[in-house]
C-alpha positions as CSV (number, residue, x, y, z in Angstrom):
1,M,25.9,-56.2,5.0
2,A,27.4,-59.1,3.1
3,S,24.9,-61.1,0.9
4,D,24.8,-64.9,0.7
5,D,26.7,-64.8,-2.6
6,D,29.4,-62.5,-1.2
7,P,32.8,-64.3,-1.4
8,R,33.6,-63.3,2.2
9,R,30.7,-65.5,3.4
10,K,32.1,-68.6,1.7
11,P,35.1,-70.5,3.1
12,R,38.1,-70.7,0.9
13,I,39.0,-74.0,-0.8
14,D,41.2,-75.0,2.1
15,G,38.6,-74.0,4.7
16,S,40.4,-70.8,5.7
17,R,38.6,-67.6,6.6
18,Q,39.5,-64.0,5.8
19,W,40.3,-61.8,8.8
20,E,40.5,-58.0,8.8
21,I,43.3,-56.2,10.7
22,F,43.0,-52.8,12.4
23,L,45.9,-51.0,14.0
24,R,46.6,-48.1,16.3
25,E,50.2,-46.8,16.2
26,R,49.9,-44.5,19.3
27,S,47.3,-44.5,22.0
28,A,46.0,-41.1,21.0
29,E,45.3,-42.1,17.4
30,P,42.3,-43.8,15.9
31,M,42.2,-47.4,14.8
32,R,42.7,-47.8,11.0
33,H,42.4,-50.8,8.7
34,V,45.8,-52.0,7.6
35,G,45.0,-55.2,5.7
36,S,43.8,-58.8,6.0
37,V,45.0,-62.3,6.4
38,T,43.6,-65.7,5.5
39,A,43.7,-68.3,8.2
40,P,41.6,-71.3,9.3
41,S,41.4,-70.1,12.9
42,A,41.5,-67.0,15.1
43,D,44.8,-68.2,16.7
44,I,46.6,-68.6,13.4
45,A,45.1,-65.3,12.1
46,T,46.4,-63.6,15.3
47,E,49.9,-65.1,14.8
48,Q,49.9,-63.8,11.2
49,A,48.6,-60.3,12.1
50,T,51.2,-59.9,14.9
51,T,54.0,-61.1,12.7
52,L,53.0,-58.5,10.0
53,F,52.1,-55.5,12.2
54,D,53.0,-55.9,15.9
55,Y,56.2,-53.8,15.5
56,A,54.1,-50.7,14.6
57,A,51.2,-51.1,16.9
58,S,50.2,-50.0,20.4
59,A,46.9,-51.8,19.7
60,L,46.0,-54.4,17.1
61,W,42.5,-55.7,16.5
62,L,41.5,-58.7,14.4
63,C,38.0,-59.7,13.3
64,P,36.4,-62.1,10.7
65,A,35.8,-60.3,7.4
66,D,32.4,-61.8,7.1
67,E,31.3,-60.1,10.3
68,V,32.5,-56.6,9.3
69,R,29.8,-54.2,8.3
70,R,30.7,-51.4,6.0
71,L,29.1,-48.1,7.0
72,G,30.5,-45.8,4.4
73,G,30.4,-45.0,0.7
74,N,27.5,-46.6,-1.1
75,D,25.8,-48.0,2.0
76,L,25.3,-44.5,3.5
77,A,24.3,-42.9,0.2
78,E,21.5,-45.4,-0.3
79,K,20.0,-44.3,3.0
80,G,20.1,-40.6,2.0
81,R,23.2,-39.8,4.0
82,T,25.2,-38.2,1.2
83,E,27.5,-35.3,1.7
84,S,26.2,-32.0,0.5
85,T,26.8,-28.4,1.0
86,G,23.1,-27.5,0.9
87,G,22.3,-28.7,4.5
88,A,22.0,-31.8,6.6
89,K,20.0,-34.8,5.6
90,T,17.6,-36.3,8.1
91,G,19.4,-37.7,11.1
92,V,22.8,-36.3,10.2
93,S,24.2,-33.1,11.7
94,Q,26.8,-31.1,10.0
95,R,29.6,-29.2,11.9
């Protein structure tokens, strides 16, 4: 989760907000993060995102960067959810 001193929580000098863009090329594929745009409103961010990525997308999702929670890498390792070959950690099953 972003802390109070995280730059994503602070508006840019012009008051714009950062928006994360997720795209799905075909309906059978998962969503993937493709980039971000900076815009003062959701409408302008949507316009920018569709201009950049709509040609390749069957679905395009947009969300404020300061509301995105990272659930990978260091965040999971801190909770004991590291990858290992020696067996599953508590609450995580391996397949």
